[in-house]
C-alpha positions as CSV (number, residue, x, y, z in Angstrom):
1,M,102.3,249.8,219.5
2,R,102.9,248.5,216.1
3,R,100.8,249.7,213.1
4,S,99.2,247.1,211.0
5,S,100.4,246.9,207.4
6,R,98.0,247.3,204.5
7,A,98.2,243.5,203.7
8,E,97.4,242.6,207.3
9,L,94.3,245.0,207.2
10,I,93.1,243.4,204.0
11,V,93.4,239.9,205.5
12,R,91.7,241.0,208.7
13,N,88.8,242.6,206.7
14,R,88.4,239.5,204.5
15,K,88.2,237.3,207.6
16,I,85.5,239.6,209.1
17,M,83.5,239.7,205.8
18,L,83.7,235.9,205.6
19,A,82.5,235.5,209.2
20,I,79.6,237.9,208.4
21,V,78.7,236.0,205.2
22,I,78.7,232.7,207.2
23,L,76.6,234.1,210.0
24,V,74.0,235.6,207.5
25,T,73.8,232.3,205.6
26,L,73.3,230.4,208.8
27,L,70.6,232.7,210.0
28,F,68.9,232.7,206.6
29,S,68.9,228.8,206.6
30,I,67.5,228.6,210.1
31,I,64.7,231.0,209.2
32,L,63.9,229.2,206.0
33,F,63.7,225.8,207.5
34,T,61.8,227.0,210.5
35,N,59.1,228.5,208.3
36,K,58.9,225.4,206.2
37,A,58.4,223.2,209.3
38,A,55.8,225.6,210.6
39,A,53.9,225.5,207.3
40,E,54.0,221.7,207.3
41,N,52.6,221.6,210.8
42,S,49.9,224.1,210.0
43,R,48.4,222.1,207.2
44,E,44.9,221.0,207.8
45,V,44.5,217.3,208.6
46,Y,41.2,215.5,207.7
47,T,40.0,212.6,209.8
48,Y,38.2,209.7,208.3
49,Y,36.9,206.3,209.4
50,T,36.9,203.0,207.5
51,S,36.1,199.4,208.1
52,Y,38.9,197.0,207.7
53,Q,38.6,193.2,207.4
54,I,41.4,191.5,209.3
55,Q,43.6,189.4,207.1
56,S,45.7,186.3,207.9
57,G,48.9,187.5,209.5
58,D,47.6,191.0,210.5
59,T,48.5,192.4,213.8
60,L,47.5,195.8,215.3
61,W,51.1,196.9,214.5
62,T,50.9,196.0,210.8
63,I,47.4,197.6,210.6
64,A,48.9,200.7,212.3
65,D,51.7,200.8,209.7
66,R,49.1,200.8,206.9
67,F,46.7,203.4,208.3
68,M,48.6,205.7,210.7
69,G,48.5,209.2,209.4
70,P,50.1,212.6,210.0
71,D,48.2,213.4,213.2
72,Y,49.8,210.5,215.1
73,T,53.5,210.4,215.9
74,D,53.4,207.4,218.2
75,K,52.3,204.0,216.9
76,K,51.3,202.9,220.4
77,D,48.8,205.8,220.7
78,F,47.3,204.9,217.3
79,I,46.9,201.2,218.4
80,E,45.3,202.4,221.6
81,N,42.8,204.4,219.5
82,I,42.0,201.3,217.4
83,K,41.5,199.3,220.6
84,S,39.3,202.0,222.0
85,L,37.1,202.4,218.9
86,N,36.6,198.6,218.7
87,H,36.3,197.9,222.4
88,L,39.3,195.6,222.4
89,G,40.6,194.6,225.9
90,D,43.9,193.3,224.5
91,D,46.0,193.1,221.3
92,Q,44.3,189.9,220.1
93,I,42.5,190.2,216.7
94,T,40.8,187.5,214.7
95,E,41.1,186.9,210.9
96,G,37.9,187.7,209.1
97,K,36.5,190.1,211.7
98,F,36.2,193.8,211.0
99,L,37.8,196.8,212.7
100,V,36.8,200.4,212.6
101,I,39.9,202.4,211.8
102,E,40.3,206.1,212.2
103,Y,42.8,207.5,209.8
104,S,43.9,210.9,208.6
105,S,45.1,212.6,205.5
106,Y,46.2,216.0,204.3
107,E,43.8,215.5,201.3
108,E,40.1,216.2,201.6
109,M,37.9,213.4,200.1
């Protein structure tokens, strides 16, 4: 069995230290970003209602783009909520009429 030279031991130790530093940095990053995401998800969301007059060219999709807040991740669900609140059987809306829109915000009004 061959003995490692001093230079080989130094190189091996440096590789081990580098691996440890990389591992610690990776773990620290994961913990940091996980806590940040958890804090964002734990923020209180306030729900409000407003009346919106349908404008020329509006669709439920464009209205959803304008009002969809942080408590919805799927635009289809938000549109279904609009349809339910306004007793709409389909996606047809008429210019000049009003819709009740439920929206949310992280800010209390």
